[in-house]
C-alpha positions, 0 to 999 in steps of 0.5 A: 944361725944356730946350726944344730937347730938348722940341721935338725929342721932340714932332716925332719918332717912335720905332720903339717906345713906352714901357709905363710901370710907374709906379714906379722899378723899370724899364719894358718896351716892349710898345706898337708905335710906327712898328713894328707888330710884331717878331720875334726869333731864338732866339739874340736877335741878329736883330730883324725889325720890320714897319713901318707903311706910312701914316707920313709926314714933315711935308713929305709924304715917306713914312717907310720902312725907308730912314729907319730905316737911315739914322738907325741907321747914322749912330748906329752910325758918326757920324764926328766928330759926337756924336749923343746917340742913338749911345750907345743904338744903337752898343753893341748894333747891328752892321748894319741891313738893309731887305729891303723898304720896310717891313721893318727888320732889326737885326743885333746884336753879341749878345743885348741886354736893353735894346735895346727900351728904348733904341729907345724913348728920346727921342733915338733918333728917326727922321730923314728920309734925304733930309735926312741928306746935310747934317747941318748942316741940322738945326742950324736945321731940324726935320723929323719924323713925330711928333704935332706939327710945328715951326712955323718962323714962330713961334720966338724962338731961345733964348726960345720954341719953338712946335709945332702939331698934325700933322693927318696923324699916323698914330695916329688921334685924337692928339694932343689939343691944337692945339699946344704953346708951350715957353719958356726962363725961367731966372729962378726968379721969372719962372718962377713969375710965368708960372705963376701968371698961367697963361701956362704950365701947368707951372711951376718956382720955388724950393722956398720959392716953390712952398710959398707958391704952393701955400698960396694956391691949391687948384687946383694940384699940386706934383709930386715924384720922383727924376729921371734928372738927374745932375751930375758932375766931368770930369777930363781924362786927356789932361793932367797931373795928371789923367792919373794915377789916384792924382790922380783918386782923391785928387779923389774923396776930397777933394770935398765933395758937399753944396755941389754939391747945395745950390748947383746944385739948391737942395738938392733931390736925392740924393748918390750914386755912378753906381749910383743905386738910385732910378733903376737898378731898385733896384740901387746904394747909398743915401747912408746905405750909401755913408757907411758903406762909402766914406769919400769920402761921409762928411760929415765930410771929415777922414779922406778929405781926409787920405788925398787929400793922402797920395795926392797926395804919393805921386804927386809933387804936394805942396803946392809943386807944387800951388800952382805948377800952374794948373787950368783949370776950364771951365764950359759956361755963363756962368750957371745951375746949371752956372756955380754948380757950377763955382764950387764946384769951383774953390773946393774945388780952391783949398782943396786947394792948386791954382791953380784958375781958372774959365773960363766959356763960352757954350753953343756955345763950351763944347760945342766946348771939351768935345769938343776936350778944351780943359779940365782940369776941368769940372762938367757935368750930364746925364740918364740918360734910362732907369730902368736903368743901361744908358743912363748907363753907355754914354752917359757912361762908355764910351770912345765914349760921347757924354758922355765928354769925358775921353779915358779908355779903361779896359780893365777897365771896358770889358770889364765893360760889354761883358759887361753889354751883350751878355747876357740873363742877369739874374743875370749882368747884376746881377753885372756891375753890382756889378763896375762899381760896385766899380770906379768906387768906387775913385775912379780913373775920370775922372768923379765924380758929385756930384749926382743930381737930384730934380724938383719942378714945379707943375702946374695941375689943368686940365692932364690926361694929363701923365705927369711920369715918362714925360715925362722920356723921351718928351716928345711930349705926344700924350696931354695935354689941357686941361680946360674950366677952362683959360684961353683963349689966342689 
């Protein structure tokens, strides 16, 4: 589990909360968060939220409209920074206003069907305005108004993070537990050992290890479900040969997706395109449908790879030109699934005839390289976050998306996406999804999905109230408790 993300979500608040259906067809928001009520104008472009007046940050400062305004204004215009929340606010919200300390007004660019979903998403949390003058402060510090408080004295950066119960949390009676310890344990065997000894309540391990452990114990469960995690290849359109859409389409056709799934996720997950019906409210093509309609997905790569080489020849990248061209494959990490995925990418590019060379980076250096466009190709993972297409499309594929490191700005795609974003007409939204799906499946875009993940995790039965599906977006865990048979811990 990405621990820094988990801690962030435990300690921060949202304007509104999820009301989860319990399946993959979507969610709606009917539960208030810090906003106790809201009104929408008839044209759907002005949203007015009435805020609670009893919410405080853990340093004692009151949370008011000024904090929402500072947070959302930063997401609308983040400058050179790339906050994840920007992709969920910027496409929809034009300006913000504070008529009084506990009234927030959002003026939208147009009607937005996914706005409440976006404002409930885990990255769209509320930051203290009195700290936002120095955004670098948040690199080492955490300050929120959520159900837990980050314990700065009990952290081991990169290994363990600890939060403690917020005694002044506004939602009376919550959270149930006194604190949460989150670990980063990269080795599957060590993960499983920590789980089996009940050092942790939720564990991992490989599929084989999980099956063996389940057979030995009758007081644990193995949870399985499609997840919003996906991994894709970035082709840097600022640099040849990937500035040519013919070359990008050739790559789309050439790549064999199965090895990516096997090497990076132990075979767990799905091979699909950007529109994953498991995650996008049922919209999109299943793998079987893709195999029938798109030769790029046929497990027999003969026809697709023949066409890929023909496209390269037409684009002026014949065998000799490919052999003489070094392709810099940049991995954001020096180990784990990211490295393994980039090793597969390097191998398949070499099979295609390119002089592909892998360059692995430490996490921070890798992030800097991606933002600077210092790469030619990269295999990269992310999370859709919402059971709808909105989050994925705006965060990854929009020109200003937080995870679009490729430099592409496709006017056709931008137009369709903007029309999709700013309409409440469900039939029109479905039509725009179809148009974007067809456009992306041409293979000429700069990001090609290889894998959609599936989550599997072990959970001891004494852990109560943990919602694996909801946990993917709102990991505050304020609704979790431990049964009487749970282990005692100091």
